[in-house]
N, C-alpha and C positions, 0 to 999 in steps of 0.2 A: 510457367514453372509450377511444379507440384510440391506442396508444402504439407508435411504431416505435423500437426500441432498436438502436443502431448501435455496433459494437465491433470493433476490430482485435485479434485474439488475439496474444499474445506468443509467442516461440519456446519459452519455458518457462512452464508453468502456474504462476501465483502468486496472491498475495493479491487483486490487482485482479480477476482473472478470477472468483475465488470470490465476490467482492463483487458483480460484475455478475450472476452467477447468482442470488445471494440477492435482489438488487433485483428481478430479473425475477420470481422466485417470489412475492415480497411484492406486487408490483403486480398480478400475475395474480389475486389474491384479489378485486379489485374492478374491474379494467380488462381490456381485451383487449390483450395485448402481442404484437407481431410483431418478429421478429429479422432483422437483416441483419448477419451477422458476416463479417469478413474474417480472413485469417490471414497472419502475417508470413512463413510458409514459401512464400507465393505470390510473394514478391519475387525479382527477378533477383539473381544474385550480383554480386560486384565483382572477380572474378579477372582479367578481361580488359577492355580498353577498351570493347568492345561491351557487356559486362555492366554496366560502370560507367555507360555512357550510358543503357542501359535502366532501370537502377535509379534514376538521377537523374530521368529522365522520369516514371517511375511515382510517385515520391515527391512530385514537384512537381504533377503533374496526371495522375491515373490515369483515363483515359477508360473503361476496362473496369469499374472499380469504380463510377464514376458511372452508367454505363449499367445496371449490375445494380441499384444502389440506386434509380435512377429507375423502373425497371419495378416494383420492390417498392412504391415509394410510390404509383404510379398504381393498383396493384392494391388496396392496403390503404386508401389515403386517410386517413392518421392525423391525429389532432387535434394531436399533439405529437411532436416528434422528440427522443429522449433519446440524446445522444452520450456515449461514454466515450472510450477511446483510439481514434484513427483513423490513426495512423502505425505502420508505414511504408506499408502498402498502400492505405489509404483515400484519403489525400491531401486537399488543399483541395477537390478536385472533389466529394467527397461532401457537404461543408458547402454548397458552391454549389448542389448538386442539390436540397437541402432548402430553402435560402434563396430560390432563384428561384421556388419554388412558394408562398412566403409561409407556410410551416408554422412555427409557433413552435418555437424550439430551446432546449434545456437542455443544458448541458455539465457533466458531473460532474468535480469536482476530486479525483482519487484520488491524484495526485502533483504534481510541479512542472512538468509540461508544461502550457502551451507556453513555459515559461521555463527549461527544461532539456532537453537532448537525451535524456539517459538517465533523466530523471524524478527523479533524486536530488539535483540540484545538487551533484554529487560528482565530483571529479577530483583526481589527484595525491594520493590518499588523504586528502583533506580536503574540507570544504565549500568550494564555489566559487560565490559569490553574484553573479558577473558576469552570469549568465543572467537575473537579475531585472531587469537593464537591457538585456536582449536582446543581450548580448555572449557568444557561445558559443565564443570562441577557447580558453579554458582546457580546455573539454571536448573540443574538436577536437584540440588538441595532445596531450592525454592518451589519445586513442583511447577515450573513455569509453563509447561505444556499440558493442556487438558487437565490442570489441577491435580496432577498425579506424578509422584516421584518415579514410580515404576515406568510409566509411559514415557516420561521425559528421559529416563535412563536408556530405555530401548531406542528411542529416536536418536539420542546422542550417539549411541553405539552404531546405528545405521549410518549416520553422517560421517562418523569417524572411519567406518569401514570404506565408504566411498572415497574419502581422502587417501587412506592408506593403500587402497587398491588402484589408485591412479585414474579412477573414472572421471574425476573433474579435470585432470590434466589433459585428457584426450578431447575435451570440448574445444571446438574450433574458434568460436567467438562467444563472448559474453556481452549482452546489451544492457547497459546501465541506463536507468531512467533519469539520472541527473549526474552532473559532474562530481558531486559529492559522493555518490555511490561508486562511481568509477574509481575515484581516488582511494576510497576505503578498501575496495576489493584488491586494487593493485598493492596497497600497503599490507594487505593480508596474504599476499603471495601469488595472486593471479598475474601472469605475465602482462606487462603493459600493452604489448602489441596485440593482445587478444581481447581487450576490453574497449568497447566504443560506447559513446553516449548518444542515445536517441531518446529525447524527451517525448513523453506520451503526446499524441495528438488529442485534440478536443472536439467534442460534438458542438459546433458553434451554430447557434440559431442564425439563419440567413439575414434576418431583420433585427436590428437592435431593439430590445424591449423598451416599452414605455416605462419611465422611472416612476415607481410607486414606493414611497418611504413612509411606512407606518410607525417608524421610530423604535422598533425593537431590534435586538441583536440575536444572532442565530449561531448555534453550534450544531454541526452535523458530524457524527462519528461514533465509534465504539466507546461505550462508557467504561473505560478502564483507566487506571492511574497513568499509564504511559501517554495517554492522549491529553493529559493536563486538565481533566474534568474538575478536580478539586481546586486547581488554580482559579477556574471560573467561579466556583462557589465562594471562595475567599474574596475574589474581586467584587462580587455583588454584595457580599456582606459589608465590605468597606464602602461601596457606593451608596448602599442603603443608609449607612450611618451618616455619610456626608451630605447626600442629596434629599433624603427623606422621601416625601411623596413624589418628588421630581425625578426619582430614579427611573431610568428606562427599563423596559422589560427585557429579560433574557429568556429565549426559548431554547431548550435543549432537546435535541432529537437523536435517538439512537437506542441501542440496547447493549447490555453487558453487565459485568459483575458489580458495577457501582450503581445500577439502576435503582435499587431500593434506597440507597443513601441519597441519591438525587431526588427521588420522590419524597423522601422524608424532609429534606431541606425545603422543597417547594411548598410543602404544607405549612411551613413556618414563615416563609418569605413569599408573599404574593407577587413580588416583582420577578420571580423565577418560575417558569412554566415548563413542565416535563411533558413532551409530546409522545415519547416512546418511539418506536420505529416508524418512519414515514417514507413513502416512495411515490412515484407517479406524479399525478397532478397536485397532490397535497404537498409534496416536497417542492415541486416547481413553484407553487404559489407562495410557500413560506420563504423561499429564496428571493423571489421577485419583490416581496413586500417588506423585507428587512432593511435596516439602515446599513448594517455591515455584518460580515460573518467573522467568526473567531476560530482560530486553530492554535490553541495554547500548548501544543505538544511538548512533552518533556523528553521523549525518546527522539532519536535521529530520524525524523520523517524522511523517507526516501525521495519524495517529490511533493506530495500533498495535492492530490487531484481535486480536493474540495475547493482549492483556489480557482481552478478552472470553472467550477460551477458558479462561484461568486462573480468572477469576471464576465462570464457569459450573460449574466443578468445585470451587468453594470454596477456591481456591488464591490466595495473595497474589502480587503482581508486584513484583519488584525492577527498577526501570526507570531509564534515564537521564533526566535533566531536559531532554528534547529534544522540541521541536515539540508535537504533539498528545498525547504521552504524559502531559504535565502536566495534561491535562484528564480523563484516565481513571484515573490513579493518584493517589489522595489520600494524600499523604505521612503515614506513621505511622498511617493509618486503614485503607486497603485494601492497603498495601504500603509500599515505601520508594523514594525518588528519590535518585539520586546524580548528581553533575556528570558530563557525558559524558567518558569516558576516565579518570575518577578511580578508580583501582584500589583505593586505600586505603579510600575511602568504601564501595565495594562489599564489600570484605573485612570491614569492621567490621559491616555490616548482616547479612552471612551469619553471622558469629560471634554476633551478637545472637540470631538465630533458633536457632542451634545450642544456645545456652545456655538458651533458653526456647521449645521447640517448640510449646507451647500458644499462644504469641503468633502463630505462623504460622497456626494454625487460626482464631484470632479475626479476624485480618486477612482471611483468606479468606472467612469468613462475611460480613464487612462488604462485601467486594467483590461477593459474589453479591447482597446486598441492593441495592447501588448499581446493578448490572446490571439487575435485575428492575424497578427503579423508573425508570431513565433510558433503557433501550435496548430496550423491547419493540416489537414490530412494529406494533401499533396506533398508537402515537405516531408512528412513522416514516411510516406511510401518511397520517395526518392532516396532518403537516408537508409531505409531498410534494404532496398534493392541494391544499393551500392555496397552495403556490408556483405550481402550474399554473393555478389559477383566478385568481390575481392577474395572470398573463400574458395570459390569453385576452381579457379586456376591453380591454387595451391594444392588442391587434392588430386589434380590430374597427373 
């Protein structure tokens, strides 16, 4: 089967782009995958009225993107088109280019677009659920996308146009990465029979790693309020007051708008270390040597792929009871769940592991067993293929 994968890269490489690459690699095992990628850096700016006009025009209907994709489709003649993010550069035009050719379409649900401009349902430092009813005013007012009200307004107009024009209604299937996301999209108006759940596969090391516990805790992610970064700092402030010199070290790795605030806190509390962005061997080593990883997200995390990284290294996850995290973290079996923003619960869980480090190892082993059983690539491929083959007869 020939698959055209269509994706608009973000300004900063993140979890979705990594997932898109992993999906492409998995599909390439049994299918021919062709890529048509766009890049947000191709967009016009919004500093002048002319640039604002060009930006609005591109996001509403990008003729150049459509022409480029059209030539790609004519050359490849794919059996299926697999969409990920298409904003801001792709626009409704790329959906139309596929749909007018009658090519079956699948749209991957990595985040809350098309019901949120920034994909997080997040504005004013809290969840904003108005987008689920196609009301983007809270996000616009908060300049929640690229820190610009103008850009957020233009993107909101582009998403609204795709809703009003029926482009989303013509999508054959939506793939949600968790049951939570599937339910959320159905409740927002996507027909139930069009949404299937296929949890991401994991890149599982063939051999279980040797357990190395250097006693520190690790946060990996974007340094933004939605990820619960401040919850972490408040937790370590409490731990430091309670445990003094016995307080375990917290290592925070990532980049984002709260980076300076995190760095400033670290200069005052030696028990918190800021690593900045890490990847490759440095990232692997940090995960393998920690006692546990922490995902204190305040927003509705669609799945939480960082949990996979923890389990692959036999590390437990201390996660917020938020969105898809509740489907990957089995409370008291592969880690612990706390109510989003509940500092006291998180502190108690850390104290529990400090009193019994062997408990952390047992939780981590259970997490790896869960990962190997539920997230292998063969299962993912079977589920994806079944979804596609269910579509094709409908289109004949």
